[in-house]
C-alpha positions as a Markdown table, in Angstrom:
| # | Residue | x | y | z |
|---|---|---|---|---|
| 1 | Met | 41.3 | 13.1 | 4.8 |
| 2 | Val | 44.5 | 13.7 | 2.9 |
| 3 | Leu | 45.2 | 16.8 | 4.8 |
| 4 | Asn | 45.6 | 14.8 | 8.0 |
| 5 | Lys | 48.7 | 13.1 | 6.3 |
| 6 | Glu | 50.1 | 16.5 | 5.8 |
| 7 | Ile | 49.6 | 17.7 | 9.2 |
| 8 | His | 51.3 | 14.5 | 10.7 |
| 9 | Ala | 54.4 | 15.1 | 8.4 |
| 10 | Val | 55.1 | 18.5 | 9.9 |
| 11 | Trp | 53.9 | 18.0 | 13.6 |
| 12 | His | 57.7 | 17.3 | 14.7 |
| 13 | Lys | 58.9 | 20.5 | 13.0 |
| 14 | Val | 56.4 | 22.8 | 14.2 |
| 15 | Arg | 56.2 | 22.4 | 18.0 |
| 16 | Gly | 54.3 | 25.6 | 18.8 |
| 17 | Lys | 50.4 | 25.5 | 18.9 |
| 18 | Arg | 49.7 | 28.8 | 17.3 |
| 19 | Lys | 49.8 | 27.8 | 13.8 |
| 20 | Tyr | 47.7 | 24.8 | 14.5 |
| 21 | Tyr | 45.1 | 26.9 | 16.2 |
| 22 | Leu | 45.1 | 29.4 | 13.5 |
| 23 | Leu | 44.6 | 26.8 | 10.5 |
| 24 | Ala | 41.8 | 25.5 | 12.5 |
| 25 | Arg | 40.1 | 28.9 | 12.8 |
| 26 | Ala | 40.6 | 29.6 | 9.1 |
| 27 | Cys | 39.1 | 26.3 | 8.1 |
| 28 | Ala | 36.2 | 27.0 | 10.3 |
| 29 | Gln | 35.3 | 30.1 | 7.9 |
| 30 | Thr | 33.7 | 27.5 | 5.5 |
| 31 | Tyr | 30.9 | 27.0 | 8.1 |
| 32 | Glu | 30.7 | 30.5 | 9.2 |
| 33 | Thr | 27.0 | 30.9 | 8.6 |
| 34 | Leu | 26.3 | 27.5 | 10.6 |
| 35 | Phe | 28.4 | 28.5 | 13.4 |
| 36 | Arg | 26.5 | 31.9 | 13.6 |
| 37 | Ala | 23.2 | 30.5 | 13.6 |
| 38 | His | 24.1 | 28.6 | 16.4 |
| 39 | Gly | 25.5 | 31.2 | 18.3 |
| 40 | Leu | 29.0 | 30.2 | 18.2 |
| 41 | Trp | 30.8 | 32.5 | 16.0 |
| 42 | Lys | 31.9 | 34.9 | 18.6 |
| 43 | Leu | 33.5 | 31.9 | 20.5 |
| 44 | Trp | 35.4 | 31.3 | 17.2 |
| 45 | Glu | 36.3 | 35.1 | 17.0 |
| 46 | Tyr | 37.7 | 34.8 | 20.6 |
| 47 | Ala | 39.4 | 31.6 | 19.7 |
| 48 | Glu | 41.7 | 33.4 | 17.2 |
| 49 | Leu | 42.6 | 35.9 | 20.0 |
| 50 | Phe | 43.6 | 33.1 | 22.0 |
| 51 | Ala | 45.1 | 31.1 | 18.9 |
| 52 | Asp | 47.4 | 34.4 | 18.4 |
| 53 | Leu | 48.4 | 34.2 | 22.4 |
| 54 | Asn | 46.7 | 37.6 | 23.0 |
| 55 | Val | 44.5 | 35.7 | 25.7 |
| 56 | Pro | 45.3 | 33.1 | 28.4 |
| 57 | Leu | 43.8 | 29.5 | 28.3 |
| 58 | Thr | 41.9 | 30.2 | 31.4 |
| 59 | His | 40.0 | 33.3 | 29.7 |
| 60 | Met | 39.4 | 30.8 | 26.8 |
| 61 | Leu | 38.0 | 27.8 | 29.1 |
| 62 | Lys | 35.7 | 30.4 | 30.8 |
| 63 | Arg | 34.1 | 31.6 | 27.4 |
| 64 | Val | 33.8 | 27.7 | 26.5 |
| 65 | Arg | 32.0 | 27.1 | 29.8 |
| 66 | Ala | 29.8 | 30.0 | 29.6 |
| 67 | Val | 28.3 | 29.2 | 26.3 |
| 68 | Tyr | 27.5 | 25.7 | 27.4 |
| 69 | Asp | 25.9 | 26.9 | 30.5 |
| 70 | Asp | 23.8 | 29.7 | 28.6 |
| 71 | Pro | 20.1 | 28.8 | 29.3 |
| 72 | Lys | 19.3 | 30.6 | 26.0 |
| 73 | Trp | 21.8 | 28.2 | 24.1 |
| 74 | Ile | 21.0 | 24.9 | 25.6 |
| 75 | Ala | 17.5 | 25.5 | 25.4 |
| 76 | Gly | 17.3 | 24.1 | 22.1 |
| 77 | Pro | 20.1 | 21.2 | 22.0 |
| 78 | Asn | 20.5 | 19.4 | 18.9 |
| 79 | Glu | 23.2 | 17.2 | 17.1 |
| 80 | Ile | 24.6 | 19.8 | 14.7 |
| 81 | Arg | 25.3 | 22.3 | 17.7 |
| 82 | Met | 26.9 | 19.9 | 19.9 |
| 83 | Lys | 29.2 | 18.9 | 16.9 |
| 84 | Leu | 29.7 | 22.9 | 16.4 |
| 85 | Tyr | 30.5 | 23.2 | 20.1 |
| 86 | Thr | 32.9 | 20.2 | 20.2 |
| 87 | Cys | 35.0 | 21.7 | 17.6 |
| 88 | Val | 35.6 | 25.2 | 19.1 |
| 89 | Ala | 35.7 | 23.4 | 22.8 |
| 90 | Gln | 38.7 | 21.2 | 21.5 |
| 91 | Leu | 40.8 | 24.3 | 20.8 |
| 92 | Ala | 40.7 | 25.3 | 24.6 |
| 93 | His | 42.0 | 21.8 | 25.6 |
| 94 | Ser | 45.3 | 22.1 | 27.2 |
| 95 | Ser | 46.8 | 19.4 | 25.1 |
| 96 | Phe | 45.7 | 20.8 | 21.7 |
| 97 | Ser | 48.2 | 20.5 | 19.1 |
| 98 | Phe | 48.5 | 18.6 | 15.9 |
| 99 | Tyr | 46.6 | 15.8 | 17.6 |
| 100 | Gly | 43.5 | 18.0 | 18.0 |
| 101 | Leu | 43.5 | 19.8 | 14.7 |
| 102 | Pro | 42.6 | 16.5 | 12.6 |
| 103 | Phe | 39.7 | 15.8 | 15.1 |
| 104 | Ile | 38.5 | 19.2 | 14.6 |
| 105 | Leu | 38.7 | 19.0 | 10.8 |
| 106 | Lys | 37.2 | 15.7 | 10.5 |
| 107 | Arg | 34.1 | 16.9 | 12.7 |
| 108 | Met | 33.7 | 20.0 | 10.6 |
| 109 | Lys | 34.1 | 17.9 | 7.4 |
| 110 | Ala | 31.1 | 15.7 | 8.8 |
| 111 | Leu | 28.7 | 18.8 | 8.9 |
| 112 | Ala | 28.7 | 18.9 | 5.1 |
| 113 | Ile | 25.3 | 18.3 | 3.5 |
| 114 | Asn | 26.6 | 16.5 | 0.6 |
| 115 | Lys | 29.9 | 15.4 | -1.1 |
| 116 | Pro | 30.7 | 18.4 | -3.1 |
| 117 | Thr | 30.3 | 20.4 | 0.0 |
| 118 | Gly | 32.8 | 18.1 | 1.8 |
| 119 | Glu | 35.0 | 18.4 | -1.0 |
| 120 | Met | 34.8 | 21.9 | -1.3 |
| 121 | Phe | 35.9 | 22.1 | 2.6 |
| 122 | Glu | 38.8 | 20.0 | 2.4 |
| 123 | Gly | 40.2 | 21.9 | -0.4 |
| 124 | Arg | 40.0 | 25.1 | 1.3 |
| 125 | Cys | 41.5 | 23.6 | 4.2 |
| 126 | Tyr | 44.3 | 22.4 | 2.4 |
| 127 | Asn | 45.0 | 25.6 | 0.4 |
| 128 | Phe | 44.9 | 27.3 | 4.2 |
| 129 | Tyr | 47.5 | 24.7 | 5.0 |
| 130 | Arg | 49.7 | 25.6 | 2.4 |
| 131 | Cys | 49.2 | 29.2 | 3.3 |
| 132 | Val | 50.2 | 28.4 | 6.9 |
| 133 | Phe | 53.1 | 26.0 | 6.5 |
| 134 | Gly | 54.1 | 26.5 | 2.7 |
| 135 | Lys | 55.4 | 23.7 | 0.2 |
| 136 | Asn | 58.3 | 22.8 | 2.5 |
| 137 | Ile | 58.3 | 23.6 | 6.3 |
| 138 | Gly | 61.7 | 22.8 | 6.4 |
| 139 | Asn | 62.6 | 25.8 | 4.1 |
| 140 | Phe | 61.3 | 28.4 | 6.8 |
| 141 | Asn | 64.5 | 28.9 | 8.3 |
| 142 | Asp | 66.5 | 29.3 | 5.0 |
| 143 | His | 63.9 | 32.4 | 4.3 |
| 144 | Gln | 64.6 | 33.8 | 7.8 |
| 145 | Asn | 68.4 | 33.7 | 7.4 |
| 146 | Thr | 67.9 | 35.5 | 3.9 |
| 147 | Leu | 65.6 | 38.1 | 5.4 |
| 148 | Phe | 67.5 | 38.5 | 8.5 |
| 149 | His | 71.1 | 37.7 | 7.9 |
| 150 | Ala | 71.3 | 35.2 | 10.9 |
| 151 | Ala | 75.1 | 35.2 | 10.6 |
| 152 | Asp | 75.4 | 38.6 | 11.6 |
| 153 | Arg | 72.7 | 39.1 | 14.5 |
| 154 | Thr | 74.6 | 42.3 | 16.0 |
| 155 | Ala | 74.6 | 44.2 | 12.9 |
| 156 | Arg | 71.9 | 47.0 | 12.2 |
| 157 | Pro | 68.5 | 45.8 | 11.1 |
| 158 | Pro | 68.7 | 44.7 | 7.1 |
| 159 | Phe | 67.8 | 47.4 | 4.6 |
| 160 | Trp | 64.5 | 46.3 | 3.8 |
| 161 | Ile | 63.5 | 47.1 | 7.4 |
| 162 | Arg | 64.5 | 50.4 | 7.5 |
| 163 | Trp | 63.5 | 51.0 | 3.9 |
| 164 | Arg | 61.2 | 54.2 | 3.8 |
| 165 | Asp | 61.0 | 54.5 | 7.5 |
| 166 | Cys | 60.0 | 50.9 | 8.2 |
| 167 | Leu | 57.3 | 50.7 | 5.5 |
| 168 | Ile | 57.4 | 46.9 | 4.7 |
| 169 | Pro | 56.9 | 45.6 | 8.5 |
| 170 | Asn | 54.5 | 48.4 | 9.2 |
| 171 | Thr | 52.5 | 47.5 | 6.2 |
| 172 | Ala | 52.7 | 43.7 | 7.2 |
| 173 | Gln | 51.7 | 44.3 | 10.8 |
| 174 | Ala | 48.8 | 46.4 | 9.5 |
| 175 | Ile | 47.6 | 43.7 | 6.7 |
| 176 | Tyr | 47.9 | 40.9 | 9.5 |
| 177 | Asp | 46.2 | 43.1 | 12.2 |
| 178 | Glu | 43.2 | 44.1 | 9.9 |
| 179 | Lys | 43.2 | 40.9 | 7.6 |
| 180 | Arg | 43.9 | 42.9 | 4.5 |
| 181 | Phe | 45.0 | 40.0 | 2.6 |
| 182 | Glu | 43.9 | 41.5 | -0.5 |
| 183 | Asp | 46.8 | 44.1 | -0.3 |
| 184 | Leu | 49.6 | 41.1 | -0.1 |
| 185 | Pro | 50.4 | 41.7 | -3.6 |
| 186 | Ile | 51.4 | 45.4 | -2.9 |
| 187 | Leu | 53.5 | 44.1 | 0.1 |
| 188 | Ala | 55.4 | 41.8 | -2.5 |
| 189 | Asp | 56.0 | 44.8 | -4.7 |
| 190 | Met | 57.4 | 46.8 | -1.7 |
| 191 | Met | 59.7 | 44.0 | -0.8 |
| 192 | Glu | 61.4 | 43.8 | -4.4 |
| 193 | Asp | 61.6 | 47.5 | -4.4 |
| 194 | Ala | 63.3 | 47.3 | -1.3 |
| 195 | Gly | 65.7 | 44.6 | -2.7 |
| 196 | Val | 64.4 | 41.5 | -1.1 |
| 197 | Asp | 65.3 | 38.7 | -3.3 |
| 198 | Asp | 63.1 | 35.9 | -2.3 |
| 199 | Pro | 61.0 | 34.9 | -5.3 |
| 200 | Glu | 58.9 | 32.3 | -3.2 |
| 201 | Met | 57.8 | 34.8 | -0.7 |
| 202 | Thr | 56.9 | 37.4 | -3.1 |
| 203 | Ser | 55.1 | 34.7 | -5.3 |
| 204 | His | 53.2 | 33.4 | -2.5 |
| 205 | Phe | 51.6 | 36.9 | -2.0 |
| 206 | Arg | 50.6 | 37.2 | -5.4 |
| 207 | Ile | 49.7 | 33.8 | -6.4 |
| 208 | Val | 47.9 | 32.2 | -3.5 |
| 209 | Thr | 44.1 | 33.5 | -3.4 |
| 210 | Gln | 43.5 | 32.0 | 0.3 |
| 211 | His | 45.4 | 33.6 | 3.1 |
| 212 | Cys | 44.8 | 33.9 | 6.8 |
| 213 | Arg | 46.4 | 34.7 | 10.0 |
| 214 | Gly | 49.5 | 32.4 | 10.3 |
| 215 | Cys | 50.4 | 32.9 | 6.7 |
| 216 | Trp | 54.2 | 31.7 | 6.6 |
| 217 | Pro | 55.9 | 34.7 | 4.8 |
| 218 | Leu | 53.5 | 37.3 | 6.4 |
| 219 | Asp | 54.7 | 35.7 | 9.9 |
| 220 | Leu | 58.3 | 36.2 | 8.8 |
| 221 | Leu | 58.0 | 39.6 | 8.2 |
| 222 | Ile | 56.1 | 40.5 | 11.5 |
| 223 | Gly | 58.7 | 38.1 | 13.6 |
| 224 | Arg | 55.9 | 35.5 | 14.3 |
| 225 | Ser | 56.4 | 31.9 | 14.1 |
């Protein structure tokens, strides 16, 4: 996959596992129907909580093991089911990072029933990759400095945070929590009204059509990395 080359290009700049977890979870949406049919979608939903650091690794491991040991689930084992299980189980591996992500994406692409489906999957994954990492991951600090005036950390919060009783950070957090990504253009309007001069962030909210948790400008607004 071409995307794997992109992942290898950013791994040394993004040490944390969170964005890799969330990218894998977003890509899995392509096969949501298949995961549901084999009783594994709830595990993926739990994996998203784990990816966002809301549950410990030990809890994730218990969930993964419980699925494997469930008599109802294992009653009809087949190759596709085990491939699906392997994808989600990889997330719970203690060494998961950029090393594990290409493995998961390769496994999921292999589930495509034909070449067009495989190409569609890779295209969606690439769009999610751009949503999570942006066009240039090295610019992340530049945007952060623009928003938070890094040279003056002791000053009061920037105006855009205080604007209209913290409307922008509160709206950004609500969009993130409820996955209301269709409201991101509204958030871009708010940013401009509050005087935020960052065309790359606002254009991302307006132009990009596929978003997921881990979206780089949304992470900046809610203080995630």
